[in-house]
C-alpha positions in Angstrom: 0.0 -0.1 0.1 1.4 3.4 -1.0 2.2 6.0 1.6 -0.4 8.3 0.3 -2.9 5.6 0.7 -1.7 4.9 4.3 -1.9 8.6 5.2 -5.5 8.9 3.8 -6.5 5.8 6.0 -4.6 7.4 8.9 -6.3 10.8 8.5 -9.8 9.1 8.1 -9.3 7.0 11.2 -8.0 10.0 13.2 -10.8 12.2 12.1 -13.4 9.5 12.9 -11.9 9.1 16.4 -11.9 12.9 17.1 -15.4 13.1 15.9 -16.6 11.6 19.3 -15.5 14.8 21.1 -16.4 18.5 20.6 -14.2 20.7 18.4 -14.4 23.8 20.7 -13.3 24.6 24.3 -10.9 22.1 25.6 -10.5 20.3 22.3 -9.8 23.4 20.1 -6.1 23.6 20.6 -6.1 19.8 19.9 -7.7 20.3 16.5 -5.6 23.3 15.8 -2.3 21.4 16.3 -3.4 18.3 14.4 -4.6 20.3 11.5 -1.1 21.7 11.0 0.4 18.2 11.2 3.8 17.3 9.8 4.8 14.0 8.0 3.2 11.7 10.6 6.1 9.4 10.4 5.4 7.7 13.6 1.8 6.5 13.0 2.6 5.7 9.4 5.4 3.5 10.7 2.9 1.6 12.9 0.7 1.0 9.8 3.5 0.2 7.4 5.1 -2.4 9.9 1.7 -4.1 10.4 1.3 -4.4 6.7 4.9 -5.8 6.2 4.0 -8.4 8.8 1.2 -9.5 6.5 -1.8 -8.2 8.5 -4.5 -5.8 7.9 -3.6 -2.2 8.7 -6.9 -1.8 10.3 -5.4 -3.9 13.3 -2.8 -1.2 13.9 -5.0 1.9 13.4 -5.9 2.3 17.1 -2.1 2.2 18.1 -1.2 4.5 15.1 -3.8 7.1 16.2 -2.5 6.8 19.9 1.0 7.4 18.7 0.0 10.5 16.9 -2.0 12.0 19.6 0.8 11.3 22.2 3.4 12.7 19.9 1.4 16.0 19.5 0.8 16.1 23.2 4.5 16.2 23.8 4.8 19.0 21.2 2.3 21.0 22.6 4.0 21.0 26.1 7.4 21.2 24.6 6.6 24.4 22.8 5.4 25.9 26.1 8.5 24.8 27.9 10.7 26.1 25.0 8.7 29.4 24.6 8.5 28.6 20.9 6.5 31.0 18.8 6.1 28.8 15.7 5.4 25.1 14.9 5.5 23.9 11.4 5.5 27.6 10.2 2.3 28.4 12.2 1.7 30.0 15.6 2.1 27.5 18.4 -1.1 26.4 20.2 -0.1 28.3 23.3 0.4 31.6 21.3 -3.2 31.2 19.9 -5.0 29.9 22.9 -2.8 30.9 25.9 -0.6 28.7 28.0 -3.0 27.6 30.5 -5.4 26.3 27.7 -2.5 24.7 25.9 -1.3 22.8 28.9 -4.8 21.6 29.7 -5.4 20.5 26.1 -2.1 18.7 26.0 -3.2 16.7 29.1 -6.4 15.9 27.3 -4.5 14.7 24.2 -2.5 12.3 26.4 -5.9 11.0 27.7 -7.3 10.6 24.2 -4.2 8.6 23.2 -5.0 6.1 25.9 -8.7 6.0 24.8 -7.7 5.0 21.3 -5.8 2.1 22.6 -9.1 0.8 24.1 -9.8 -0.4 20.5 -6.7 -2.5 20.2 -7.4 -6.2 19.5 -7.7 -8.1 22.9 -4.8 -10.6 21.9 -2.4 -7.7 21.4 -3.6 -5.2 24.1 -1.5 -6.2 27.0 1.8 -6.1 25.1 0.7 -2.8 23.5 0.0 -1.2 26.8 3.3 -2.5 28.3 5.4 -0.8 25.5 3.2 2.2 25.3 3.2 2.9 29.0 7.1 2.3 29.1 7.6 4.6 26.2 5.5 7.4 27.8 7.5 7.3 30.8 10.9 7.3 28.8 9.9 10.2 26.8 9.2 12.2 30.0 12.5 11.0 31.3 14.3 12.3 28.2 12.6 15.7 28.5 13.6 16.0 32.1 17.2 15.1 31.1 17.0 17.7 28.5 16.0 20.5 31.0 18.6 19.3 33.4 21.4 19.4 30.9 20.6 23.1 30.3 22.0 23.9 33.7 24.9 21.5 33.6 28.5 22.2 32.3 29.9 18.7 32.2 27.3 17.1 29.8 29.0 14.7 27.5 28.1 13.4 24.0 27.2 10.2 25.5 24.9 11.8 27.9 23.3 13.7 25.1 22.8 10.4 22.9 21.0 8.8 25.8 18.8 11.8 26.2 17.7 11.9 22.6 17.2 8.1 22.6 14.8 8.6 25.4 13.1 11.9 24.2 12.9 11.0 20.5 13.9 7.7 19.3 11.9 5.4 21.7 8.6 6.8 20.4 9.7 5.7 16.7 10.7 2.4 18.2 7.5 1.9 20.0 5.5 2.9 16.8 7.3 0.1 14.8 7.0 -2.4 17.7 3.2 -1.7 18.2 2.7 -2.2 14.5 4.3 -5.6 14.7 2.5 -6.5 17.9 -0.8 -5.6 16.4 0.0 -8.0 13.5 0.8 -10.8 15.8 4.5 -10.9 15.1 6.8 -12.9 17.1 8.8 -11.5 20.1 12.0 -11.7 18.0 10.6 -9.8 15.1 9.0 -7.3 17.4 12.5 -6.7 18.9 14.0 -6.1 15.4 11.3 -3.6 14.5 12.0 -1.9 17.7 15.7 -1.7 16.8 15.0 -0.4 13.5 12.8 2.4 14.9 15.3 3.3 17.7 18.2 3.7 15.3 16.1 5.4 12.8 14.9 7.8 15.6 18.6 8.6 16.6 19.6 9.3 13.0 16.5 11.6 12.7 17.4 13.6 15.8 21.0 14.0 14.7 19.7 15.3 11.3 17.3 17.6 13.3 20.4 19.1 15.0 22.2 19.6 11.7 19.1 21.4 10.4 18.6 23.7 13.3 22.2 24.8 13.0 22.8 24.7 9.1 19.3 24.4 7.6 17.2 26.9 5.5 14.7 28.9 7.7 12.3 29.3 4.8 12.2 25.6 4.0 12.1 24.6 7.7 9.2 27.1 8.6 11.0 28.3 11.7 14.0 30.3 12.7 17.3 28.5 12.2 20.0 28.9 14.9 17.5 28.6 17.9 19.6 25.8 19.4 22.7 28.0 19.1 21.1 31.1 20.7 19.8 29.1 23.6 23.2 27.4 23.8 21.5 24.0 23.8 23.8 21.1 24.3 23.3 19.3 21.0 25.8 16.9 19.4 27.2 19.6 17.3 27.7 21.9 20.3 29.2 19.3 22.5 31.6 18.0 19.8 32.8 21.5 19.2 33.3 22.0 22.9 35.1 18.7 23.1 37.5 19.7 20.5 38.4 22.9 22.5 37.0 25.0 19.7 34.1 26.9 21.5 34.5 30.7 21.1 35.4 32.5 24.4 34.0 35.9 23.5 30.3 34.9 23.2 29.1 37.2 26.0 30.4 40.2 23.9 28.2 39.4 20.9 25.6 42.2 20.9 23.4 40.8 18.1 21.9 37.3 17.8 22.9 37.1 14.1 26.6 37.8 15.3 26.4 35.0 17.8 24.9 32.5 15.4 27.5 33.3 12.8 30.4 33.1 15.3 29.4 29.7 16.6 28.5 28.2 13.3 32.1 29.1 12.1 33.5 27.4 15.2 31.5 24.3 14.7 32.4 23.9 11.1 36.1 24.6 12.0 36.0 21.8 14.7 34.5 19.3 12.3 31.4 19.0 14.4 29.1 19.0 11.2 31.1 16.1 9.5 31.3 14.1 12.9 27.4 14.6 13.2 26.8 13.2 9.7 29.1 10.3 10.3 27.2 9.5 13.5 23.9 9.7 11.8 25.2 7.1 9.0 26.2 4.8 11.8 22.6 4.8 13.1 21.3 4.6 9.5 23.3 1.3 8.9 22.3 -0.1 12.3 18.7 0.4 11.1 19.5 -1.2 7.8 21.0 -4.2 9.6 17.8 -4.8 11.5 15.8 -4.5 8.3 18.0 -7.2 6.6 17.3 -9.5 9.5 13.5 -9.3 9.0 13.7 -10.8 5.6 11.0 -8.5 4.0 9.6 -8.7 0.5 11.3 -6.4 -1.9 8.3 -3.9 -2.0 8.2 -3.6 1.8 12.0 -3.5 2.1 12.0 -0.6 -0.4 9.3 1.3 1.7 11.6 1.3 4.8 14.8 2.0 2.9 13.0 5.1 1.4 12.1 6.1 5.0 15.7 6.0 5.9 16.7 8.1 3.0 14.2 10.6 3.8 15.5 10.9 7.3 19.0 11.5 6.3 18.2 13.7 3.2 15.3 15.8 4.5 15.6 19.5 4.7 12.7 20.3 7.1 
């Protein structure tokens, strides 16, 4: 089944699920954020994996909807914590509806994700709940580490990689695993799908770091250099620091553009951009190894190979 067909199936299922609830009040920010959705990689992974395992995608639809709702719940709250004005080129939910409403609506979205899982096939429900609940906890742990690292001066690249594994990649891994579980796959195959999603997620986040530093703001729909201005400890930042190439006169920069330019030059001089791309390719190859062990049909293998390419080659 083509990605376009899967996307239509997902949109239809999500809209049908949301039709049970009002579109105003508590639910208005939810509809707002979901209507400016991105590529929906996570729920599409759940559906694609279920299909690759030889089952009807309908079996994975409740899990796919739950993943999309959970992911957007984290985005709504992250935007508040980051004081972000834009999301996908549009005003963030808290800028439109206020922080209090966005916090509450984010909480409601988290609850809606659990409600969607009530429709999971009974034979798969327990394992789905186990991995979903574990992942929910891990994502929150990752966000907590991200906040703690902002105040620490001794953060290492290994610390950072574990943080992004929790904050970002485990949700992609969970999406893949839930698709496999929904299809009735063996424990061994579920673990391989989890590995594929985890490694793809790590590659995705490294590329995200690269784009935030070196991307095109018009293509991305948001300001580039935000991580630099906030001195966020990304792979690129930490690598530059480890090489002893971090500029010492940052505090003297009077303009944001000057600070961004100074740091970007230092990062390139340190080889941080090259190191980040190499690390991303390691994760990509790990994901390919997991795929090869799954012994998929050529069509399904191509689907996931294309996904990997889109992760490493994306510009937004």
